[in-house]
N, C-alpha and C positions, 0 to 999 in steps of 0.2 A: 672392788673398786681401786684398790691399790695396784693390781696387776693391768687392770683395764688403763690407768693413766700412766703407768710405766711404759707399755707397749704401744698405746694408740694415741694418748694425748688425754689433757682434762676432759672430763664428761661434761656436755653441756648440761645434762639435767640430771641431778641425783635424787629420784624420786622413788622411793621403796614402797612396794604395794603388799598387801597382805594375801595369804594363801587363798582367802575366799574371794578376794578380787581377781587372782588369777583364774579361777574356776570361773567366775562371772564374765569375765572378758573373752574366755574361751580358749585362753593360753595354756590351760592344764584342765584335765578331764576330772579330777578330784583332788580334794585336799591331801597332802603327802602323807603317806604312812609312817608310823613311828617303829616299824618293823625295821630289823638291822638285817643286810643281806650278809649270809654266813659263806665265807670265802671256802670253807670246808666243802660245802655242796658244790660250788663252782668247780673245784680240782675235780670231783669226781667225774666232772663231764669235761675235763680238759680244757677248761675255760679260765684264763688266766687276763686279770686286769691290772694296768698301770696304777700308778699311785693317782690319788685327786690332784695333787699340785702339779705333777707331769702332764696330766690331761688338762687342766687347766690352763697351764701357761702355753701348752702346743695349740689350744683352741683360740687363746687370746693373740698368740703371734701369728696364727693364720688369718684371725679376723683383722689385725693390723696390717698385715700385707694385702689382703682383699680390698681393705678400706683405700689404703694408700694408692694401688694400682688403679681402682676404679673410682676413687674419690665421688662415688654416688650415695655414699650413706645420707639419708634426708630424715631418718627417724627421730623423732622427739624425746623418745625413752629409751634406755637401756634396761633390760630385764634381764636379771642375773638368778 
């Protein structure tokens, strides 16, 4: 939320929903797994991932730009 507020602006609604609600509302297929993605296995297939911090910032920057450019975001809930 801090990154969202920094790049986009104050959130209108800060409502956290449970994993079960995500599934119930059709926003996720199942409750998340507790398995860890092994980067060693990814390297075997020449798959390289950027850090979560870098990916989250990039996503929020693009979202903020799109929101500013279109000014059409009318959703009442931000789901992270």
